[in-house]
KOLRO-300310 format. One record per residue (C-alpha): residue in one letter; residue number from 1; y, x, z. Coordinates in nm, 2 decimals, padded with zeros to 4 digits. Each point is the difference from the previous one (the first is absolute). Layout:
<nodes>
+----+-----+--------+--------+--------+
| aa |   i |      v |      u |      w |
+----+-----+--------+--------+--------+
|  a | NUM |      Y |      X |      Z |
...
+----+-----+--------+--------+--------+
</nodes>
This chain:
<nodes>
+----+-----+--------+--------+--------+
| aa |   i |      v |      u |      w |
+----+-----+--------+--------+--------+
|  m |   1 |  10.43 |  10.10 |  09.41 |
|  p |   2 |  00.27 |  00.12 | -00.24 |
|  s |   3 | -00.08 |  00.16 | -00.33 |
|  v |   4 |  00.05 |  00.38 |  00.01 |
|  s |   5 |  00.04 |  00.05 | -00.37 |
|  g |   6 |  00.31 |  00.21 | -00.05 |
|  e |   7 |  00.09 |  00.00 |  00.37 |
|  t |   8 |  00.13 |  00.33 |  00.14 |
|  v |   9 | -00.04 |  00.11 |  00.36 |
|  c |  10 |  00.11 |  00.31 |  00.19 |
|  v |  11 | -00.23 |  00.19 |  00.25 |
|  t |  12 |  00.17 |  00.24 |  00.22 |
|  g |  13 | -00.17 |  00.33 |  00.09 |
|  a |  14 | -00.24 | -00.07 | -00.28 |
|  g |  15 | -00.20 |  00.32 |  00.05 |
|  g |  16 | -00.12 | -00.09 |  00.35 |
|  f |  17 | -00.34 | -00.12 |  00.11 |
|  i |  18 |  00.06 | -00.37 |  00.01 |
|  a |  19 |  00.27 |  00.00 | -00.27 |
|  s |  20 | -00.22 |  00.18 | -00.25 |
|  w |  21 | -00.26 | -00.28 |  00.03 |
|  m |  22 |  00.28 | -00.26 | -00.03 |
|  v |  23 |  00.11 |  00.16 | -00.33 |
|  k |  24 | -00.36 |  00.00 | -00.12 |
|  l |  25 | -00.06 | -00.37 |  00.08 |
|  l |  26 |  00.34 | -00.11 | -00.13 |
|  l |  27 | -00.07 |  00.18 | -00.33 |
|  e |  28 | -00.34 | -00.16 | -00.02 |
|  k |  29 |  00.16 | -00.34 |  00.04 |
|  g |  30 |  00.25 |  00.06 | -00.28 |
|  y |  31 |  00.32 |  00.08 |  00.18 |
|  n |  32 |  00.25 |  00.25 | -00.12 |
|  v |  33 |  00.04 |  00.24 |  00.30 |
|  r |  34 |  00.28 |  00.23 |  00.10 |
|  g |  35 | -00.11 |  00.24 |  00.26 |
|  t |  36 |  00.26 |  00.20 |  00.20 |
|  v |  37 | -00.09 |  00.36 |  00.09 |
|  r |  38 |  00.21 |  00.29 |  00.11 |
|  n |  39 | -00.11 |  00.21 | -00.30 |
|  p |  40 | -00.18 | -00.16 | -00.30 |
|  d |  41 | -00.10 |  00.35 | -00.12 |
|  d |  42 | -00.17 |  00.09 |  00.33 |
|  p |  43 | -00.38 |  00.05 | -00.05 |
|  k |  44 | -00.07 | -00.22 |  00.30 |
|  n |  45 |  00.12 | -00.30 | -00.20 |
|  f |  46 | -00.20 |  00.08 | -00.32 |
|  h |  47 | -00.29 | -00.22 |  00.11 |
|  l |  48 |  00.23 | -00.30 | -00.06 |
|  r |  49 |  00.03 |  00.08 | -00.37 |
|  e |  50 | -00.38 |  00.00 | -00.04 |
|  i |  51 | -00.04 | -00.36 |  00.12 |
|  e |  52 | -00.10 | -00.24 | -00.27 |
|  g |  53 |  00.31 | -00.17 | -00.15 |
|  a |  54 |  00.23 |  00.26 |  00.14 |
|  k |  55 |  00.09 |  00.15 | -00.34 |
|  e |  56 |  00.13 | -00.34 | -00.12 |
|  r |  57 |  00.13 | -00.17 |  00.32 |
|  l |  58 |  00.08 |  00.26 |  00.27 |
|  t |  59 |  00.33 |  00.17 |  00.04 |
|  l |  60 |  00.05 |  00.26 |  00.27 |
|  c |  61 |  00.36 |  00.00 |  00.13 |
|  k |  62 |  00.15 |  00.28 |  00.19 |
|  a |  63 |  00.14 | -00.16 |  00.32 |
|  d |  64 |  00.06 |  00.07 |  00.36 |
|  l |  65 |  00.01 | -00.26 |  00.28 |
|  l |  66 |  00.32 |  00.14 |  00.13 |
|  d |  67 |  00.17 |  00.00 | -00.34 |
|  f |  68 |  00.10 | -00.36 | -00.06 |
|  e |  69 |  00.11 |  00.05 | -00.37 |
|  s |  70 | -00.34 |  00.14 | -00.09 |
|  l |  71 | -00.18 | -00.30 |  00.15 |
|  k |  72 |  00.25 | -00.24 | -00.16 |
|  e |  73 | -00.08 |  00.15 | -00.34 |
|  a |  74 | -00.38 | -00.02 |  00.05 |
|  i |  75 |  00.01 | -00.36 |  00.13 |
|  h |  76 |  00.26 | -00.14 | -00.25 |
|  g |  77 | -00.18 | -00.25 | -00.23 |
|  c |  78 | -00.31 | -00.04 |  00.21 |
|  d |  79 | -00.16 | -00.33 |  00.10 |
|  g |  80 | -00.14 |  00.14 |  00.33 |
|  v |  81 |  00.00 |  00.30 |  00.22 |
|  f |  82 | -00.28 |  00.15 |  00.21 |
|  h |  83 |  00.16 |  00.22 |  00.26 |
|  t |  84 | -00.28 |  00.23 |  00.12 |
|  a |  85 |  00.17 |  00.34 |  00.03 |
|  s |  86 |  00.05 |  00.11 |  00.36 |
|  p |  87 |  00.00 |  00.32 |  00.20 |
|  v |  88 | -00.32 |  00.06 |  00.20 |
|  t |  89 |  00.10 |  00.22 |  00.29 |
|  d |  90 |  00.06 |  00.00 |  00.38 |
|  d |  91 |  00.32 |  00.20 | -00.05 |
|  p |  92 |  00.28 | -00.25 |  00.09 |
|  e |  93 |  00.26 |  00.15 | -00.23 |
|  e |  94 | -00.24 |  00.00 | -00.30 |
|  m |  95 | -00.15 | -00.34 |  00.08 |
|  v |  96 |  00.26 | -00.25 |  00.13 |
|  e |  97 |  00.31 |  00.04 | -00.21 |
|  p |  98 | -00.17 |  00.05 | -00.33 |
|  a |  99 | -00.23 | -00.30 |  00.06 |
|  v | 100 |  00.28 | -00.23 |  00.11 |
|  k | 101 |  00.27 |  00.11 | -00.25 |
|  g | 102 | -00.25 |  00.02 | -00.28 |
|  t | 103 | -00.12 | -00.35 |  00.06 |
|  k | 104 |  00.36 | -00.13 |  00.01 |
|  n | 105 |  00.07 |  00.17 | -00.33 |
|  v | 106 | -00.30 | -00.15 | -00.16 |
|  i | 107 |  00.08 | -00.35 |  00.12 |
|  k | 108 |  00.36 |  00.03 | -00.11 |
|  a | 109 | -00.10 |  00.13 | -00.35 |
|  a | 110 | -00.25 | -00.28 | -00.03 |
|  g | 111 |  00.26 | -00.26 |  00.10 |
|  e | 112 |  00.25 |  00.13 | -00.26 |
|  a | 113 | -00.28 | -00.01 | -00.26 |
|  k | 114 | -00.09 | -00.36 |  00.10 |
|  v | 115 | -00.37 |  00.07 |  00.02 |
|  r | 116 | -00.23 | -00.29 |  00.07 |
|  r | 117 | -00.16 |  00.16 |  00.31 |
|  v | 118 | -00.02 |  00.32 |  00.19 |
|  v | 119 | -00.33 |  00.09 |  00.17 |
|  f | 120 |  00.04 |  00.25 |  00.28 |
|  t | 121 | -00.28 |  00.23 |  00.13 |
|  s | 122 |  00.03 |  00.00 |  00.38 |
|  s | 123 | -00.26 |  00.14 |  00.24 |
|  i | 124 | -00.22 | -00.10 |  00.29 |
|  g | 125 |  00.22 |  00.25 |  00.19 |
|  a | 126 |  00.27 | -00.27 | -00.02 |
|  v | 127 | -00.24 | -00.25 |  00.16 |
|  t | 128 | -00.23 |  00.13 |  00.27 |
|  m | 129 |  00.20 |  00.25 |  00.21 |
|  d | 130 |  00.05 | -00.23 |  00.30 |
|  p | 131 | -00.13 |  00.10 |  00.34 |
|  n | 132 |  00.05 | -00.35 |  00.14 |
|  r | 133 | -00.24 | -00.17 | -00.26 |
|  h | 134 | -00.30 | -00.15 |  00.18 |
|  p | 135 | -00.33 |  00.14 | -00.13 |
|  d | 136 | -00.12 | -00.34 | -00.10 |
|  t | 137 |  00.32 | -00.08 | -00.20 |
|  v | 138 | -00.08 | -00.03 | -00.37 |
|  v | 139 |  00.22 |  00.23 | -00.20 |
|  d | 140 |  00.16 | -00.19 | -00.29 |
|  e | 141 |  00.32 | -00.02 | -00.20 |
|  s | 142 |  00.20 | -00.12 |  00.31 |
|  c | 143 | -00.05 |  00.33 |  00.18 |
|  w | 144 |  00.26 |  00.28 |  00.01 |
|  s | 145 | -00.01 |  00.35 |  00.15 |
|  d | 146 |  00.21 |  00.06 |  00.31 |
|  l | 147 |  00.29 |  00.23 | -00.12 |
|  e | 148 |  00.07 |  00.14 |  00.34 |
|  f | 149 | -00.36 |  00.08 |  00.06 |
|  c | 150 | -00.01 |  00.18 | -00.34 |
|  k | 151 |  00.31 |  00.20 |  00.09 |
|  n | 152 | -00.13 |  00.09 |  00.35 |
|  t | 153 | -00.33 |  00.12 | -00.14 |
|  k | 154 |  00.17 |  00.18 | -00.29 |
|  n | 155 | -00.20 | -00.19 | -00.25 |
|  w | 156 |  00.26 |  00.03 | -00.27 |
|  y | 157 | -00.22 | -00.11 | -00.28 |
|  c | 158 | -00.06 | -00.34 |  00.15 |
|  y | 159 |  00.36 | -00.03 |  00.11 |
|  g | 160 |  00.12 |  00.08 | -00.35 |
|  k | 161 | -00.23 | -00.25 | -00.16 |
|  a | 162 |  00.10 | -00.27 |  00.24 |
|  v | 163 |  00.37 |  00.05 | -00.04 |
|  a | 164 | -00.03 |  00.04 | -00.38 |
|  e | 165 | -00.18 | -00.33 | -00.02 |
|  q | 166 |  00.26 | -00.17 |  00.21 |
|  a | 167 |  00.27 |  00.16 | -00.22 |
|  a | 168 | -00.18 | -00.14 | -00.30 |
|  w | 169 |  00.00 | -00.36 |  00.14 |
|  d | 170 |  00.37 |  00.03 |  00.10 |
|  e | 171 |  00.11 |  00.14 | -00.33 |
|  a | 172 | -00.20 | -00.25 | -00.20 |
|  k | 173 |  00.15 | -00.29 |  00.19 |
|  e | 174 |  00.35 |  00.13 | -00.04 |
|  r | 175 | -00.05 |  00.05 | -00.38 |
|  g | 176 | -00.21 | -00.31 | -00.07 |
|  v | 177 | -00.30 |  00.20 | -00.11 |
|  d | 178 | -00.35 | -00.16 |  00.01 |
|  l | 179 | -00.19 |  00.25 |  00.22 |
|  v | 180 | -00.37 |  00.00 |  00.09 |
|  v | 181 | -00.16 |  00.27 |  00.22 |
|  v | 182 | -00.35 |  00.14 | -00.01 |
|  t | 183 | -00.11 |  00.18 |  00.32 |
|  p | 184 | -00.30 |  00.23 | -00.06 |
|  v | 185 | -00.20 |  00.17 |  00.27 |
|  l | 186 | -00.14 |  00.35 | -00.06 |
|  v | 187 | -00.09 |  00.02 | -00.37 |
|  l | 188 | -00.33 |  00.14 | -00.13 |
|  g | 189 | -00.17 |  00.02 | -00.34 |
|  s | 190 |  00.01 |  00.19 | -00.33 |
|  l | 191 |  00.29 |  00.23 | -00.08 |
|  l | 192 |  00.17 | -00.02 | -00.33 |
|  q | 193 |  00.25 |  00.27 |  00.09 |
|  p | 194 | -00.10 |  00.37 |  00.02 |
|  t | 195 |  00.16 |  00.06 |  00.34 |
|  l | 196 | -00.12 | -00.10 |  00.35 |
|  n | 197 |  00.19 | -00.26 |  00.19 |
|  a | 198 |  00.02 | -00.06 |  00.38 |
|  s | 199 | -00.26 | -00.28 |  00.02 |
|  i | 200 | -00.26 |  00.19 | -00.21 |
|  i | 201 |  00.05 |  00.31 |  00.22 |
|  h | 202 | -00.09 | -00.22 |  00.29 |
|  i | 203 | -00.35 | -00.04 | -00.15 |
|  l | 204 | -00.02 |  00.35 | -00.14 |
|  k | 205 |  00.04 |  00.17 |  00.34 |
|  y | 206 | -00.33 | -00.16 |  00.11 |
|  l | 207 | -00.19 |  00.15 | -00.30 |
|  n | 208 |  00.13 |  00.35 | -00.04 |
|  g | 209 | -00.04 |  00.13 |  00.35 |
|  a | 210 |  00.37 | -00.02 |  00.10 |
|  t | 211 | -00.08 | -00.24 |  00.28 |
|  k | 212 | -00.27 |  00.09 |  00.25 |
|  n | 213 |  00.00 | -00.33 |  00.19 |
|  y | 214 |  00.15 | -00.34 | -00.03 |
|  t | 215 |  00.24 | -00.19 |  00.22 |
|  n | 216 | -00.07 | -00.32 |  00.20 |
|  s | 217 |  00.22 | -00.21 | -00.22 |
|  v | 218 | -00.01 | -00.27 | -00.27 |
|  q | 219 |  00.15 | -00.03 | -00.35 |
|  a | 220 |  00.03 | -00.28 | -00.25 |
|  y | 221 | -00.10 |  00.07 | -00.36 |
|  v | 222 |  00.05 | -00.15 | -00.35 |
|  d | 223 | -00.09 |  00.10 | -00.35 |
|  v | 224 |  00.28 |  00.13 | -00.22 |
|  k | 225 | -00.09 | -00.23 | -00.29 |
|  d | 226 |  00.02 | -00.30 |  00.23 |
|  v | 227 |  00.35 |  00.12 |  00.11 |
|  a | 228 |  00.12 |  00.04 | -00.36 |
|  l | 229 | -00.14 | -00.34 | -00.09 |
|  a | 230 |  00.16 | -00.17 |  00.30 |
|  h | 231 |  00.34 |  00.12 | -00.12 |
|  i | 232 | -00.06 | -00.15 | -00.34 |
|  l | 233 | -00.14 | -00.32 |  00.14 |
|  v | 234 |  00.31 | -00.07 |  00.22 |
|  f | 235 |  00.22 |  00.09 | -00.29 |
|  e | 236 | -00.17 | -00.24 | -00.24 |
|  t | 237 | -00.04 | -00.29 |  00.25 |
|  p | 238 |  00.33 | -00.20 |  00.00 |
|  s | 239 | -00.09 | -00.15 |  00.34 |
|  a | 240 | -00.06 |  00.34 |  00.17 |
|  s | 241 |  00.24 |  00.07 |  00.28 |
|  g | 242 |  00.05 |  00.21 |  00.31 |
|  r | 243 | -00.24 |  00.28 |  00.11 |
|  y | 244 | -00.36 |  00.05 | -00.10 |
|  l | 245 | -00.23 |  00.21 |  00.22 |
|  c | 246 | -00.23 |  00.20 | -00.22 |
|  a | 247 | -00.31 |  00.11 |  00.21 |
|  e | 248 | -00.38 | -00.01 | -00.04 |
|  s | 249 | -00.15 |  00.15 |  00.32 |
|  v | 250 |  00.09 |  00.16 |  00.33 |
|  l | 251 | -00.24 |  00.28 |  00.09 |
|  h | 252 | -00.03 |  00.22 |  00.30 |
|  r | 253 |  00.00 |  00.37 | -00.10 |
|  g | 254 | -00.37 |  00.01 |  00.12 |
|  d | 255 | -00.09 | -00.27 | -00.26 |
|  l | 256 |  00.20 |  00.19 | -00.27 |
|  v | 257 | -00.18 |  00.33 |  00.05 |
|  e | 258 | -00.34 | -00.18 |  00.03 |
|  i | 259 |  00.05 | -00.17 | -00.34 |
|  l | 260 |  00.11 |  00.33 | -00.16 |
|  s | 261 | -00.29 |  00.19 |  00.15 |
|  k | 262 | -00.25 | -00.25 | -00.13 |
|  f | 263 |  00.14 |  00.03 | -00.36 |
|  f | 264 |  00.07 |  00.37 |  00.00 |
|  p | 265 | -00.22 |  00.18 |  00.27 |
|  e | 266 |  00.06 |  00.34 | -00.16 |
|  y | 267 |  00.36 |  00.01 |  00.11 |
|  p | 268 |  00.10 |  00.13 |  00.35 |
|  i | 269 |  00.10 | -00.34 |  00.13 |
|  p | 270 |  00.08 | -00.01 |  00.37 |
|  t | 271 | -00.24 | -00.18 |  00.23 |
|  k | 272 |  00.17 |  00.03 |  00.34 |
|  c | 273 |  00.30 | -00.19 |  00.14 |
|  k | 274 |  00.27 |  00.23 |  00.15 |
|  d | 275 |  00.08 | -00.25 |  00.28 |
|  e | 276 | -00.33 | -00.19 |  00.05 |
|  s | 277 |  00.05 | -00.02 |  00.38 |
|  k | 278 |  00.23 | -00.29 | -00.06 |
|  p | 279 | -00.12 | -00.35 | -00.10 |
|  r | 280 | -00.05 | -00.03 | -00.37 |
|  v | 281 |  00.31 | -00.16 | -00.16 |
|  k | 282 | -00.07 | -00.34 | -00.15 |
|  p | 283 |  00.12 | -00.09 | -00.36 |
|  y | 284 |  00.29 | -00.24 |  00.00 |
|  k | 285 | -00.02 | -00.33 | -00.17 |
|  f | 286 |  00.20 | -00.07 | -00.32 |
|  s | 287 |  00.05 | -00.27 | -00.26 |
|  n | 288 |  00.01 |  00.06 | -00.37 |
|  q | 289 | -00.02 | -00.37 | -00.08 |
|  k | 290 |  00.33 | -00.02 | -00.19 |
|  l | 291 | -00.13 |  00.24 | -00.27 |
|  k | 292 | -00.34 | -00.16 | -00.01 |
|  d | 293 |  00.18 | -00.33 | -00.06 |
|  l | 294 |  00.15 |  00.16 | -00.32 |
|  g | 295 | -00.36 |  00.08 | -00.11 |
|  l | 296 | -00.02 |  00.37 |  00.10 |
|  e | 297 | -00.36 |  00.11 |  00.07 |
|  f | 298 |  00.00 |  00.31 |  00.22 |
|  t | 299 | -00.21 |  00.30 | -00.08 |
|  p | 300 | -00.24 |  00.07 |  00.29 |
|  v | 301 |  00.11 |  00.31 |  00.20 |
|  k | 302 | -00.33 |  00.18 | -00.06 |
|  q | 303 |  00.05 | -00.02 | -00.37 |
|  s | 304 |  00.36 |  00.13 |  00.04 |
|  l | 305 | -00.12 |  00.30 |  00.21 |
|  y | 306 | -00.27 |  00.08 | -00.26 |
|  d | 307 |  00.25 | -00.02 | -00.28 |
|  t | 308 |  00.25 |  00.22 |  00.19 |
|  v | 309 | -00.26 |  00.28 |  00.05 |
|  k | 310 | -00.12 | -00.02 | -00.36 |
|  s | 311 |  00.36 |  00.02 | -00.12 |
|  l | 312 |  00.06 |  00.31 |  00.22 |
|  q | 313 | -00.31 |  00.16 | -00.15 |
|  e | 314 |  00.11 | -00.08 | -00.35 |
|  k | 315 |  00.35 |  00.14 |  00.06 |
|  g | 316 | -00.14 |  00.32 |  00.14 |
|  h | 317 |  00.12 | -00.06 |  00.36 |
|  l | 318 | -00.36 |  00.00 |  00.13 |
|  p | 319 | -00.32 |  00.19 | -00.10 |
|  i | 320 | -00.26 | -00.23 | -00.16 |
|  p | 321 | -00.32 | -00.01 |  00.22 |
|  t | 322 | -00.34 |  00.06 | -00.15 |
|  t | 323 | -00.10 | -00.36 |  00.08 |
|  q | 324 |  00.22 | -00.30 | -00.06 |
|  p | 325 | -00.04 | -00.35 |  00.14 |
|  d | 326 | -00.13 | -00.28 | -00.22 |
|  e | 327 |  00.31 | -00.20 | -00.08 |
|  s | 328 | -00.21 | -00.32 | -00.05 |
|  t | 329 | -00.08 |  00.01 |  00.38 |
|  i | 330 |  00.36 |  00.00 |  00.11 |
|  r | 331 |  00.09 | -00.35 | -00.11 |
|  i | 332 | -00.32 | -00.13 |  00.17 |
|  q | 333 |  00.09 |  00.18 |  00.32 |
|  s | 334 |  00.35 | -00.14 |  00.00 |
+----+-----+--------+--------+--------+
</nodes>
C-alpha cells in the first residue's frame, strides 16, 4: 500500500452522502483532499469544513461536471480522483447527458493531469436491471443492466448509471487512464451532510407515516462507511482492477420494516404489504467476494439501519421517541 503522506486526491460532488464520508476517511488517513462542489459557500457544504483535518488539508473547489475547465483546474496536480458526483433523478434530460458528459470530462481531466488512478462510483442500477436474468443467477461484477429494458420501463436513473459507467470505461481506455469502479447498492448509515438524500428518504418514508404499506419487493443494502472505505481500498491497492460490487444484504421490504419496528416501535411503521396476494419475492443472490478479498469487513445491515434512524433523529428529521433501543443488543442480533 503506497504512502499517502503529501498525496493529493480529488473527490467530485464532495458534499454528497457517500462523498462526505470519503472526504472524512481520506483526511483521517492523511491525504490532502480537493472536493469539487457547485458552491463552496453554500451552507449545505459547511459540514465538510468541520471534519477533523479539513482546516489544514481540505480545499473546496467550485466546479461543475459539465464545465471541463473547472474540473481540469480542480484535478490538476492530483495523484488520484474519486468521481462520485452524479445526478439522482428519473428525468432523462437531467440524468443521462450530465452523467455521461460529466464522467467523460472527469476522465479527460484526470488523463491530462496524469493521475495514478480514477475510482468511479457506479450503481447497482447499472448491474441488476435485466429481465432475462435467472432467479438463481449470482449477481456479480460481470452483470450489466439491459439498456433497452431500462429505456422501455423509463428507468432513466439505471439507464444513466449504466451508460455513464460504460462511457467511463471507454474514455479511460482511450486516454490510458487506470480506472477502477465501485458499484454500491442502496446506501444506508449515518449522515454527515445536513440534507436528505434519495437512499435515506427510502428509509425515512417507513418511519414518518408517509408510507402506509410496503411493496412486495426486495432491495440490497450497504453501509455508507463501507462504501467510502471500498473506494479508498481499491485506490490504494495496486492490483485492484475492474468492478467491485459493494453490498451487504438483500432484504424483502417485509424484513426491512420488521427490523425497523423491533428497534423503533413508537414510529408508524407499516405492517401490511400492498400486494400480498402475489407470492413473496425472493431476495437475489450476490457476491461481494472481490471486496472481501481486499480486507473489507461489511457492517451488518441491522447496524446500518439503526445508525440511519439515530442519525435522522440527531439531524432533526425524526422526532426522538421516549424509549430508545439498547445499542448493545443490535450487534448481538446481527
